[in-house]
BAKELO-787996 format. One line per field, with one value per residue: residue number from 1; x, y, z of N, C-alpha, C, O in turn; residue in three letters. Coordinates in steps of 0.2 Angstrom, whole numbers, padded with zeros to 4 digits, always signed. Layout:
<nodes>
i	NUM	...
n.x	X	...
n.y	Y	...
n.z	Z	...
ca.x	X	...
ca.y	Y	...
ca.z	Z	...
c.x	X	...
c.y	Y	...
c.z	Z	...
o.x	X	...
o.y	Y	...
o.z	Z	...
aa	ALA	...
</nodes>
This chain:
<nodes>
i	1	2	3	4	5	6	7	8	9	10	11	12	13	14	15	16	17	18	19	20	21	22	23	24	25	26	27	28	29	30	31	32	33	34	35	36	37	38	39	40	41	42	43	44	45	46	47	48	49	50	51	52	53	54	55	56	57	58	59	60	61	62	63	64	65	66	67	68	69	70	71	72	73	74	75	76	77	78	79	80	81	82	83	84	85	86	87	88	89	90	91	92	93	94	95	96	97	98	99	100	101	102	103	104	105	106	107	108	109	110	111	112	113	114	115	116	117	118	119	120	121	122	123	124	125	126	127	128	129	130	131	132	133	134	135	136	137	138	139	140	141	142	143	144	145	146	147	148	149	150	151	152	153	154	155	156	157	158	159	160	161
n.x	+0064	+0049	+0033	+0021	+0009	-0009	-0019	-0035	-0041	-0034	-0033	-0045	-0051	-0044	-0056	-0063	-0070	-0074	-0083	-0093	-0098	-0105	-0115	-0129	-0132	-0120	-0111	-0114	-0111	-0097	-0092	-0097	-0086	-0073	-0075	-0076	-0065	-0057	-0063	-0061	-0049	-0058	-0067	-0057	-0054	-0066	-0074	-0087	-0095	-0107	-0111	-0103	-0102	-0116	-0121	-0116	-0122	-0134	-0134	-0133	-0143	-0152	-0147	-0151	-0164	-0169	-0177	-0178	-0178	-0177	-0173	-0170	-0156	-0150	-0149	-0141	-0129	-0127	-0126	-0111	-0104	-0103	-0097	-0087	-0084	-0081	-0071	-0061	-0046	-0037	-0036	-0033	-0043	-0055	-0053	-0060	-0073	-0078	-0076	-0086	-0098	-0100	-0101	-0116	-0121	-0122	-0133	-0142	-0136	-0126	-0112	-0107	-0100	-0085	-0081	-0081	-0071	-0060	-0059	-0056	-0043	-0037	-0037	-0028	-0018	-0016	-0015	-0001	+0016	+0030	+0038	+0031	+0018	+0016	+0017	+0007	-0003	-0005	-0006	-0018	-0026	-0025	-0031	-0045	-0050	-0047	-0057	-0070	-0068	-0070	-0082	-0091	-0091	-0094	-0110	-0112	-0112	-0122	-0134	-0145	-0163
n.y	+0036	+0041	+0037	+0031	+0042	+0038	+0031	+0032	+0030	+0019	+0010	+0005	+0000	-0014	-0021	-0022	-0032	-0041	-0037	-0033	-0043	-0050	-0055	-0043	-0043	-0050	-0044	-0033	-0039	-0041	-0026	-0024	-0031	-0027	-0012	-0015	-0022	-0010	-0002	+0001	+0012	+0023	+0020	+0019	+0033	+0042	+0036	+0039	+0041	+0033	+0033	+0027	+0014	+0011	+0012	+0001	-0008	-0007	-0008	-0021	-0025	-0025	-0034	-0046	-0044	-0041	-0030	-0016	+0002	+0018	+0030	+0025	+0020	+0030	+0040	+0035	+0031	+0045	+0052	+0041	+0048	+0062	+0059	+0056	+0070	+0079	+0073	+0081	+0083	+0073	+0057	+0041	+0039	+0046	+0041	+0028	+0030	+0034	+0022	+0016	+0022	+0021	+0008	+0006	+0011	+0001	-0004	+0003	+0005	-0007	-0004	+0004	-0005	-0006	+0006	+0007	-0005	+0003	+0015	+0008	+0003	+0016	+0020	+0012	+0013	+0026	+0025	+0019	+0016	+0027	+0021	+0005	+0006	+0004	-0009	-0013	-0012	-0017	-0029	-0028	-0026	-0038	-0046	-0044	-0045	-0060	-0064	-0058	-0067	-0079	-0076	-0078	-0090	-0095	-0091	-0097	-0110	-0111	-0106	-0093	-0092
n.z	-0077	-0083	-0082	-0096	-0105	-0103	-0113	-0119	-0128	-0137	-0129	-0129	-0141	-0140	-0131	-0142	-0151	-0144	-0136	-0144	-0147	-0136	-0125	-0116	-0104	-0100	-0101	-0092	-0080	-0081	-0082	-0067	-0060	-0066	-0063	-0048	-0044	-0041	-0036	-0021	-0022	-0023	-0010	-0001	+0004	+0002	+0012	+0016	+0006	-0002	-0016	-0030	-0027	-0025	-0036	-0044	-0036	-0040	-0054	-0053	-0047	-0059	-0066	-0061	-0059	-0071	-0071	-0077	-0078	-0083	-0077	-0064	-0067	-0074	-0066	-0054	-0062	-0065	-0052	-0047	-0057	-0052	-0040	-0043	-0050	-0040	-0032	-0040	-0044	-0058	-0052	-0044	-0035	-0043	-0055	-0053	-0047	-0060	-0068	-0058	-0062	-0077	-0078	-0071	-0083	-0091	-0090	-0099	-0112	-0121	-0123	-0116	-0105	-0108	-0106	-0092	-0090	-0095	-0089	-0074	-0078	-0080	-0069	-0062	-0066	-0064	-0052	-0049	-0049	-0059	-0066	-0065	-0070	-0083	-0084	-0073	-0079	-0092	-0085	-0077	-0091	-0096	-0086	-0088	-0100	-0099	-0088	-0094	-0107	-0100	-0093	-0104	-0110	-0098	-0101	-0109	-0110	-0099	-0105	-0101	-0097
ca.x	+0059	+0041	+0024	+0016	+0001	-0013	-0024	-0043	-0042	-0028	-0034	-0055	-0048	-0045	-0062	-0071	-0075	-0077	-0089	-0098	-0102	-0107	-0124	-0128	-0129	-0113	-0106	-0115	-0106	-0089	-0092	-0096	-0081	-0069	-0076	-0075	-0056	-0053	-0067	-0056	-0044	-0061	-0071	-0055	-0052	-0071	-0080	-0095	-0100	-0109	-0114	-0099	-0105	-0123	-0121	-0113	-0129	-0141	-0134	-0133	-0151	-0157	-0144	-0154	-0170	-0172	-0182	-0177	-0181	-0171	-0175	-0165	-0151	-0149	-0146	-0136	-0123	-0124	-0123	-0108	-0100	-0105	-0093	-0080	-0081	-0080	-0066	-0056	-0039	-0036	-0035	-0036	-0052	-0059	-0056	-0063	-0080	-0081	-0079	-0096	-0104	-0100	-0101	-0121	-0124	-0123	-0140	-0146	-0132	-0120	-0106	-0102	-0094	-0077	-0080	-0080	-0064	-0056	-0057	-0053	-0036	-0036	-0038	-0023	-0011	-0012	-0010	+0006	+0023	+0031	+0040	+0026	+0012	+0013	+0014	+0001	-0011	-0006	-0008	-0026	-0030	-0026	-0036	-0052	-0049	-0047	-0063	-0073	-0070	-0074	-0090	-0094	-0089	-0100	-0114	-0114	-0113	-0125	-0137	-0151	-0170
ca.y	+0036	+0044	+0032	+0034	+0043	+0034	+0031	+0030	+0024	+0013	+0003	+0004	-0007	-0021	-0024	-0019	-0036	-0045	-0032	-0032	-0051	-0054	-0052	-0036	-0045	-0053	-0039	-0028	-0044	-0040	-0023	-0024	-0037	-0022	-0007	-0016	-0023	-0001	+0003	+0003	+0019	+0029	+0021	+0021	+0040	+0041	+0030	+0041	+0042	+0029	+0034	+0022	+0006	+0011	+0011	-0006	-0011	-0005	-0011	-0029	-0026	-0025	-0041	-0052	-0047	-0038	-0026	-0009	+0012	+0021	+0033	+0025	+0018	+0037	+0043	+0030	+0032	+0053	+0051	+0042	+0053	+0067	+0061	+0060	+0076	+0080	+0070	+0086	+0081	+0067	+0053	+0034	+0038	+0047	+0036	+0023	+0031	+0033	+0016	+0014	+0025	+0017	-0001	+0004	+0013	-0004	-0011	+0005	+0004	-0013	-0001	+0010	-0008	-0005	+0013	+0003	-0007	+0008	+0019	+0003	+0004	+0020	+0020	+0008	+0017	+0034	+0025	+0015	+0022	+0027	+0013	+0000	+0008	+0001	-0018	-0014	-0009	-0024	-0036	-0028	-0029	-0047	-0051	-0040	-0052	-0066	-0063	-0057	-0072	-0083	-0074	-0078	-0097	-0098	-0091	-0100	-0117	-0110	-0099	-0088	-0093
ca.z	-0083	-0082	-0084	-0102	-0104	-0105	-0119	-0117	-0138	-0136	-0124	-0132	-0148	-0137	-0130	-0146	-0156	-0138	-0133	-0150	-0147	-0130	-0123	-0116	-0095	-0098	-0102	-0086	-0074	-0082	-0079	-0061	-0060	-0067	-0057	-0042	-0041	-0041	-0032	-0016	-0021	-0020	-0006	+0003	+0001	+0003	+0015	+0018	+0000	-0006	-0025	-0035	-0025	-0026	-0044	-0046	-0033	-0045	-0060	-0050	-0049	-0065	-0070	-0055	-0060	-0078	-0070	-0080	-0074	-0087	-0072	-0058	-0070	-0077	-0059	-0051	-0066	-0065	-0047	-0047	-0061	-0049	-0036	-0047	-0052	-0032	-0031	-0040	-0048	-0061	-0045	-0043	-0034	-0048	-0059	-0049	-0048	-0066	-0069	-0056	-0067	-0084	-0078	-0071	-0089	-0099	-0092	-0105	-0119	-0119	-0126	-0109	-0103	-0111	-0100	-0084	-0088	-0097	-0082	-0069	-0080	-0081	-0060	-0060	-0073	-0059	-0042	-0050	-0049	-0064	-0065	-0065	-0072	-0088	-0084	-0070	-0083	-0098	-0080	-0076	-0097	-0097	-0084	-0089	-0106	-0097	-0086	-0099	-0110	-0096	-0091	-0110	-0108	-0094	-0103	-0116	-0105	-0095	-0107	-0096	-0100
c.x	+0052	+0037	+0022	+0012	-0004	-0019	-0029	-0044	-0039	-0030	-0043	-0054	-0047	-0048	-0069	-0074	-0077	-0083	-0096	-0103	-0102	-0112	-0123	-0129	-0124	-0109	-0109	-0110	-0101	-0089	-0092	-0087	-0075	-0069	-0074	-0068	-0053	-0057	-0065	-0053	-0051	-0065	-0065	-0051	-0057	-0077	-0086	-0097	-0102	-0111	-0111	-0103	-0114	-0125	-0121	-0119	-0132	-0141	-0135	-0139	-0156	-0153	-0149	-0160	-0173	-0176	-0175	-0180	-0175	-0170	-0169	-0157	-0146	-0144	-0143	-0131	-0122	-0123	-0115	-0102	-0100	-0100	-0087	-0078	-0079	-0076	-0060	-0052	-0039	-0032	-0036	-0045	-0058	-0061	-0060	-0070	-0081	-0081	-0085	-0098	-0104	-0102	-0112	-0125	-0124	-0129	-0142	-0143	-0129	-0113	-0103	-0099	-0087	-0076	-0077	-0074	-0058	-0053	-0055	-0046	-0033	-0033	-0028	-0017	-0011	-0011	-0002	+0012	+0025	+0034	+0034	+0017	+0009	+0013	+0007	-0007	-0011	-0008	-0016	-0030	-0032	-0030	-0044	-0050	-0053	-0056	-0068	-0076	-0074	-0082	-0095	-0096	-0095	-0109	-0115	-0115	-0120	-0133	-0144	-0157	-0171
c.y	+0037	+0038	+0034	+0036	+0038	+0036	+0031	+0027	+0020	+0007	+0001	-0002	-0013	-0024	-0025	-0027	-0039	-0042	-0034	-0040	-0055	-0051	-0047	-0040	-0047	-0050	-0033	-0035	-0042	-0034	-0020	-0026	-0030	-0016	-0009	-0018	-0014	+0003	+0006	+0011	+0023	+0028	+0021	+0028	+0043	+0039	+0032	+0042	+0034	+0028	+0030	+0015	+0006	+0009	+0002	-0010	-0011	-0008	-0020	-0030	-0026	-0033	-0047	-0051	-0043	-0035	-0018	-0003	+0015	+0026	+0031	+0022	+0025	+0040	+0040	+0032	+0040	+0054	+0050	+0046	+0058	+0066	+0060	+0065	+0081	+0080	+0078	+0083	+0075	+0061	+0044	+0035	+0041	+0044	+0030	+0023	+0033	+0028	+0011	+0016	+0024	+0012	+0001	+0007	+0006	-0006	-0005	+0003	+0000	-0010	+0002	+0003	-0008	+0001	+0009	-0001	-0001	+0010	+0015	+0002	+0009	+0023	+0017	+0011	+0025	+0031	+0018	+0020	+0022	+0020	+0005	+0001	+0004	-0008	-0017	-0015	-0014	-0030	-0035	-0029	-0036	-0051	-0047	-0045	-0059	-0068	-0063	-0064	-0079	-0083	-0077	-0085	-0100	-0098	-0092	-0108	-0117	-0105	-0097	-0091	-0100
c.z	-0079	-0085	-0089	-0100	-0104	-0108	-0118	-0123	-0137	-0134	-0126	-0138	-0145	-0137	-0136	-0149	-0149	-0135	-0137	-0148	-0141	-0129	-0116	-0105	-0093	-0097	-0095	-0082	-0076	-0078	-0073	-0056	-0062	-0063	-0050	-0038	-0042	-0039	-0024	-0015	-0023	-0013	+0000	+0006	+0002	+0004	+0015	+0012	-0003	-0015	-0028	-0031	-0026	-0034	-0047	-0042	-0039	-0051	-0059	-0048	-0052	-0069	-0066	-0055	-0066	-0079	-0072	-0080	-0077	-0080	-0066	-0063	-0071	-0070	-0056	-0057	-0066	-0059	-0045	-0050	-0057	-0042	-0036	-0049	-0046	-0030	-0032	-0046	-0051	-0055	-0047	-0043	-0040	-0053	-0058	-0050	-0057	-0068	-0066	-0061	-0075	-0083	-0075	-0079	-0093	-0096	-0096	-0109	-0115	-0120	-0120	-0106	-0102	-0106	-0095	-0084	-0092	-0093	-0078	-0072	-0080	-0072	-0056	-0062	-0065	-0051	-0043	-0051	-0057	-0067	-0067	-0068	-0079	-0086	-0077	-0077	-0089	-0090	-0081	-0084	-0099	-0094	-0085	-0097	-0104	-0093	-0091	-0105	-0108	-0093	-0099	-0110	-0104	-0098	-0107	-0113	-0104	-0098	-0103	-0101	-0102
o.x	+0050	+0038	+0018	+0009	-0002	-0022	-0029	-0046	-0042	-0030	-0045	-0057	-0049	-0048	-0074	-0080	-0083	-0088	-0101	-0108	-0099	-0114	-0118	-0124	-0122	-0103	-0105	-0104	-0099	-0087	-0088	-0084	-0072	-0064	-0070	-0066	-0047	-0056	-0066	-0054	-0049	-0066	-0067	-0046	-0056	-0083	-0091	-0103	-0097	-0112	-0115	-0106	-0118	-0129	-0125	-0121	-0132	-0146	-0136	-0141	-0162	-0155	-0151	-0164	-0179	-0180	-0170	-0185	-0170	-0164	-0165	-0152	-0140	-0138	-0139	-0127	-0116	-0117	-0112	-0096	-0094	-0100	-0082	-0072	-0076	-0074	-0056	-0054	-0041	-0026	-0040	-0050	-0063	-0066	-0065	-0074	-0087	-0086	-0087	-0099	-0108	-0107	-0116	-0131	-0126	-0132	-0148	-0146	-0127	-0108	-0097	-0094	-0084	-0071	-0071	-0070	-0053	-0047	-0049	-0042	-0027	-0029	-0024	-0012	-0006	-0009	+0000	+0012	+0023	+0031	+0035	+0012	+0003	+0008	+0003	-0013	-0016	-0012	-0020	-0036	-0036	-0032	-0049	-0050	-0058	-0059	-0072	-0082	-0078	-0085	-0101	-0102	-0099	-0113	-0120	-0120	-0124	-0136	-0147	-0157	-0176
o.y	+0034	+0035	+0039	+0035	+0033	+0041	+0026	+0021	+0015	+0001	-0005	-0007	-0018	-0030	-0026	-0028	-0038	-0045	-0036	-0042	-0060	-0046	-0046	-0040	-0048	-0052	-0029	-0034	-0039	-0034	-0015	-0023	-0029	-0015	-0005	-0018	-0012	+0009	+0011	+0014	+0028	+0033	+0024	+0029	+0048	+0039	+0028	+0044	+0031	+0023	+0027	+0012	+0001	+0006	-0001	-0015	-0015	-0010	-0024	-0036	-0027	-0036	-0052	-0054	-0043	-0035	-0016	-0003	+0013	+0026	+0035	+0025	+0026	+0043	+0045	+0035	+0041	+0057	+0055	+0046	+0060	+0071	+0061	+0066	+0087	+0084	+0080	+0081	+0071	+0060	+0043	+0034	+0038	+0044	+0029	+0019	+0033	+0026	+0006	+0012	+0027	+0010	-0004	+0005	+0006	-0010	-0006	-0002	+0001	-0013	+0004	+0005	-0010	+0001	+0007	-0001	-0002	+0010	+0017	+0002	+0009	+0027	+0019	+0011	+0027	+0033	+0015	+0026	+0018	+0015	+0001	-0002	+0003	-0012	-0022	-0017	-0017	-0034	-0039	-0031	-0039	-0056	-0050	-0051	-0062	-0072	-0068	-0066	-0083	-0088	-0078	-0087	-0105	-0103	-0089	-0110	-0121	-0101	-0102	-0093	-0101
o.z	-0074	-0090	-0089	-0094	-0107	-0106	-0115	-0124	-0138	-0137	-0124	-0139	-0148	-0141	-0136	-0150	-0148	-0132	-0135	-0148	-0140	-0132	-0112	-0102	-0087	-0095	-0094	-0081	-0071	-0072	-0072	-0052	-0056	-0060	-0046	-0032	-0043	-0039	-0022	-0011	-0025	-0009	+0006	+0009	+0004	+0001	+0014	+0012	-0005	-0019	-0032	-0035	-0027	-0037	-0051	-0045	-0043	-0053	-0063	-0047	-0051	-0074	-0069	-0051	-0067	-0083	-0068	-0081	-0074	-0078	-0065	-0060	-0069	-0069	-0053	-0054	-0068	-0059	-0042	-0047	-0058	-0039	-0032	-0050	-0047	-0026	-0028	-0052	-0048	-0054	-0051	-0047	-0041	-0056	-0062	-0053	-0058	-0071	-0068	-0066	-0078	-0087	-0078	-0080	-0099	-0100	-0097	-0111	-0109	-0119	-0119	-0102	-0096	-0103	-0095	-0079	-0090	-0093	-0077	-0067	-0079	-0070	-0051	-0059	-0063	-0046	-0038	-0053	-0060	-0069	-0071	-0067	-0081	-0087	-0077	-0078	-0090	-0091	-0084	-0084	-0101	-0096	-0083	-0095	-0106	-0095	-0091	-0107	-0110	-0091	-0099	-0110	-0105	-0097	-0110	-0114	-0106	-0095	-0101	-0107	-0105
aa	MET	SER	LYS	SER	LYS	PHE	SER	LEU	LEU	GLN	HIS	LYS	ALA	VAL	PHE	THR	ASP	LEU	VAL	GLU	SER	THR	ASP	GLN	LYS	THR	LEU	ALA	ARG	TRP	ALA	ILE	ASP	CYS	ALA	GLU	ARG	VAL	LEU	PRO	TYR	PHE	GLU	ASP	GLN	PHE	PRO	ASP	ASP	PRO	ARG	PRO	ARG	GLN	ALA	LEU	VAL	THR	LEU	GLN	ALA	TRP	ILE	ASP	THR	GLY	GLU	PHE	ARG	MET	ALA	VAL	ILE	ARG	LYS	ALA	SER	LEU	ASP	SER	HIS	ALA	ALA	ALA	ARG	GLU	VAL	GLY	GLU	ASP	SER	PRO	ALA	ARG	SER	ALA	ALA	ARG	ALA	ALA	GLY	GLN	ALA	VAL	ALA	THR	ALA	HIS	VAL	TYR	ALA	HIS	ALA	PRO	GLY	ALA	ALA	ILE	TYR	ALA	LEU	GLN	ALA	LEU	HIS	ARG	ALA	SER	SER	ASP	ALA	ASP	ALA	ASP	ALA	ALA	VAL	GLU	ARG	GLU	ARG	ALA	TRP	GLN	VAL	GLN	ARG	LEU	LEU	ASP	LEU	ARG	GLU	ALA	GLU	PHE	ALA	HIS	PRO	ALA	GLY
</nodes>
């Protein structure tokens, strides 16, 4: 049995309502968490390329300081996506680098957060065997939804400011 084709649109719908009702910095924390879970696919294959990791560091700095410079965010995102392109063929490493590039862009527009989650799912799909791909994606998507709910609950219990 071959694995089903991965559809970005199919997975986007799962996150739409949650994302639209969540604070941008909470979404940024979630995007980091999602991307970090698959970043080893990139870092293990390209240990000397810091661009995807730097994207997450840049996003964390925005979360911590609230300091936003579009040039810095844009560069970190574009650099991570360039790393993904340089991987070449579709692979877990390429999807992981794209997840990091989408994550950092959450500082600019909250709607990039689901992109990080979806590319993380895609990385797992590509890393899984034909027999395990669908189950791996479903387990990770369940984790992603629960993680976002947990972060939202924590934000609600301890609002910033």
